[in-house]
N, C-alpha and C positions, 0 to 999 in steps of 0.2 A: 617815788624815789627822788633823791636830791639831784642837783646839777653836777655832782661829782662824776667825772669821766675817767674811769679806771683803765689803765693800760698795762699790758704785759710787756716786758723787755724782749728784745730779740734774743734768740737762743745762743747765737755766737758759737764759741768753741767749747770743747768738752770741759775745760777748766771753769768757764763761766757757768755752765749748767750744773756742774758738780760742786763747785766751791764758791760761786758768786753769791752776792747778797741781793739779787733781784729775782722776782718770780718770772720764770720762763717756762710755763707749762707745755708739756708735749701731749697733745691729744692724739688719739688713734685715727685710723683712716675714716672712721665715722664721725670724727670730731668729738670724741668722748674720752674720759679717763675715769678709772675707778675711784670712788670716794668711800673711805671707811669711817664709820662713826662709832666712837667709844664714849662711855660715861666718864666724864672728867674726874670724878671722885673715886670711883671703884676700878676704872680701867676695863669694865665689862664691855665686850664687843656687842654693839647694838644692831648694826646693819651695814651692808655694803650696797652702794647705789652707784650711779654714774653722774658725772657733771660734764656739761659742755662749757664753752668759753663764757657764755652769758650766765649760766648757773654759778660758776666759780666767782665771777665778778659780783653777782648779786649777794652771794654768801659773804664775801669780804665786806661789801658795803653795808648790808643789813645786820650782820652779826647773828644771823639765823640761817640754818641749813636750807639751801635751795638745790634741788637736783634736776636732772633731766630724765624723764620717764621714757625708757626705750619702748615699752609696750604701748603707751599712749601717744608717744612722739610729741611730748610737750613738756614745758617747764613745770616743776613740781615744788612748790614751797611747802616743805614738810610741816604738817600740822594745820594747813589752811582749811582742810575739811574736818579733821579729827580734833583739832585743838592741841594735839600732842607735838608741840613745837620743839625744835632743837636749838637752844641758845648756844651759840658757838663761843667757847672759852679760849680755844687755840686752834689754829690751822697750821698743819705741818705738811711739808712736801717731801717726797723721798729723794734719794740721791740723783736719780735721772729726771726728776720733776715730771714723772708720768703717772703718779698716784698721789692722792690727797688723803690726809688723816685729819678728821675733825674730832676734837675733844669737846664734847657737848654736855650741857645740862639738859637732860631729857625732861621736858614738862609733860604732864599728863601721865597716864598709866603705863604706856608702852610705846615702843618704836615700830612694832610689827603690825601689818594690816590684818593679820589673822587673830589679833588680840593678845599676843604675848609681849612681854617686856622687851625681849630681844628677838631678832629674826632668826637667831641661831638657837632654836628651842629643841633641837634633836641632835643626837650624837650616834655615831656608828656603834652598834652593839657587838663588840668583838667577842663577848662571852657566848653569844648564840650563833656563831657562824656555822653554816652547814655546807657540806660539799655539794656543788652544782645547784645552789639555791641563791636567790637574791640576797644581797647583804642587808641584814636587818638594822633598823634604827630603834632608838629608845628616846623617850621624851626626857628633856632636862628641866622643863618647867611643868609642874603638875597642874597648875591652875592658870586660867586666862587672866591677864591683867585688866582686860576690859572686854566688853561684848561688841565685836565689830559690826554686827547688824544694827545695834543702837547708835553707834558712833557714826557709821557711814550711811545710815538710813537705807539699808539694802532691802 
C-alpha cells in the first residue's frame, strides 16, 4: 500500500454523525460493522460481511472490497484466493454511520464461497409452510456460477 494514512473524524454530536460530511464510523463492541455489497449496475444484493477499522480504510484506499472474517479472525481481501474481486464503484454509509454499503463491480463468476453469484441464493418458501414443521427454503439460483472446489482448491 501507499504512504497514505487515512483517518476517521471524531464522532462529535448527533448532527455531525447524521448530517456531517466526514466519515465517522461507529463500530460495535467487537470493533466491527456490517458491510453490504450490491452489484453497481443491477442493484442485486451480493453479500453481507463485516469490516473493522483497517478493512474500511483499506477498502477506501484500494478501491477493492476488504472485509474482516469473523470465522477466521483475519483480514479478507475479497478475491485474493478466488480471483472474484469486488471493484468498489461507490461507498455509502447509513445515517448513524454504523453500516457500510458497497456498490461494486463483481469480477469473476460470483461473490459466494459456495459457488453462487450471490450469497442470497435461497428464499423462504411461503407456499409450502406446514404446521409445526421447519420453515422451508427454495433455491433462487438454479446453477452454480463456479465450482468452489476448483476455485478454492479444496
